[in-house]
C-alpha positions as CSV (number, residue, x, y, z in Angstrom):
1,M,0.1,-0.1,0.0
2,L,1.2,3.4,-0.9
3,S,0.8,6.0,1.6
4,V,1.2,9.7,0.9
5,A,1.8,12.8,3.5
6,L,2.5,16.2,3.1
7,L,5.8,17.8,4.3
8,G,6.0,21.2,5.8
9,S,4.3,24.2,4.4
10,C,3.6,25.6,1.0
11,G,6.5,27.5,-0.5
12,G,5.9,30.9,-2.2
13,G,7.1,34.6,-1.6
14,G,10.5,33.8,-0.7
15,G,10.1,32.3,2.7
16,S,12.3,29.9,4.9
17,S,10.1,26.9,4.5
18,G,12.8,25.0,2.7
19,Q,10.7,24.8,-0.4
20,S,11.2,26.7,-3.7
21,A,8.5,28.7,-5.0
22,A,7.8,29.0,-8.8
23,A,8.3,31.9,-10.9
24,G,5.4,34.4,-10.7
25,G,4.7,33.8,-7.1
26,K,2.9,30.7,-7.4
27,S,3.5,28.2,-4.6
28,S,4.7,24.6,-4.1
29,V,4.2,21.7,-1.8
30,T,6.5,18.8,-1.1
31,L,5.0,15.2,-0.9
32,A,6.6,12.4,0.4
33,W,5.8,8.6,0.8
34,D,7.0,5.4,2.1
35,P,8.9,3.1,-0.5
36,V,6.9,0.2,-1.9
37,A,8.4,-3.1,-0.6
38,A,8.4,-4.7,-3.8
39,P,11.9,-5.6,-5.9
40,N,9.9,-4.7,-9.4
41,V,8.9,-1.2,-8.4
42,A,10.5,0.9,-11.2
43,G,9.4,4.5,-9.9
44,Y,6.7,6.8,-8.8
45,R,4.2,9.1,-10.2
46,V,2.4,12.0,-8.4
47,Y,-1.4,13.1,-9.5
48,Y,-3.1,16.4,-8.4
49,G,-6.1,18.3,-8.9
50,T,-8.8,20.7,-7.4
51,S,-11.5,18.2,-6.8
52,T,-11.4,15.1,-4.7
53,G,-10.5,11.9,-6.3
54,I,-10.4,14.1,-9.7
55,Y,-6.8,14.8,-10.9
56,S,-5.5,16.8,-13.6
57,Q,-3.4,14.0,-15.2
58,P,-5.0,10.7,-16.3
59,Q,-3.6,7.5,-14.7
60,G,-0.6,6.7,-16.5
61,S,0.6,10.1,-17.1
62,G,1.3,11.3,-13.8
63,L,3.9,13.5,-12.8
64,E,7.4,11.4,-12.7
65,A,8.9,11.4,-9.5
66,G,11.4,8.7,-10.6
67,T,12.7,6.4,-7.9
68,A,12.3,9.0,-5.2
69,T,9.8,9.3,-2.4
70,T,9.7,12.7,-2.2
71,F,8.0,15.1,-5.0
72,T,7.6,19.1,-5.0
73,A,4.6,20.4,-7.1
74,M,5.5,23.7,-8.3
75,G,3.3,26.4,-9.7
76,L,0.1,26.0,-7.6
77,N,-2.2,28.8,-7.4
78,G,-3.1,30.6,-4.3
79,G,-6.4,30.5,-2.8
80,T,-6.9,26.8,-4.0
81,R,-7.2,23.5,-2.3
82,Y,-5.3,21.0,-4.2
83,Y,-5.6,17.2,-3.7
84,F,-2.5,14.7,-4.2
85,A,-2.1,11.0,-4.9
86,A,0.7,8.8,-5.9
87,T,1.1,5.7,-7.5
88,A,4.0,3.2,-8.1
89,Y,4.7,1.4,-11.1
90,D,7.0,-1.3,-12.6
91,N,9.2,-1.7,-15.7
92,T,6.3,-3.5,-17.7
93,G,4.1,-0.4,-17.3
94,N,1.8,-1.8,-14.7
95,E,0.7,0.9,-12.2
96,S,-0.7,0.3,-8.5
97,D,-4.0,2.3,-7.6
98,Y,-4.1,5.8,-6.4
99,S,-2.5,5.9,-2.8
100,N,-4.3,7.7,0.0
101,E,-5.3,11.3,-1.0
102,V,-3.9,14.3,1.0
103,F,-5.0,18.0,0.4
104,K,-3.2,21.1,1.0
105,D,-5.1,24.7,1.0
106,I,-2.9,27.1,-0.7
107,P,-2.9,30.6,1.0
């Protein structure tokens, strides 16, 4: 099972949160998850959107996190709630179900 968590607070405005902000004053959020304990995991993908369970990326086309277990989503608009989930995939293209969903309100 893949379980995602948010790390820290959102970036933006050059604060000291340890996260970088995207150009144009947009914000970022860092996600983290435990690695999947399977020998054939090739990497992870991150999905996000502004409605629960509905992501901007179709399954199979999430944002590539590679083999890392953290990912920073950049360019998020202020005043918006974003929902995030992750998947694991193997070398043959099989992809797991979505992880638990987390959300972050971007100020």
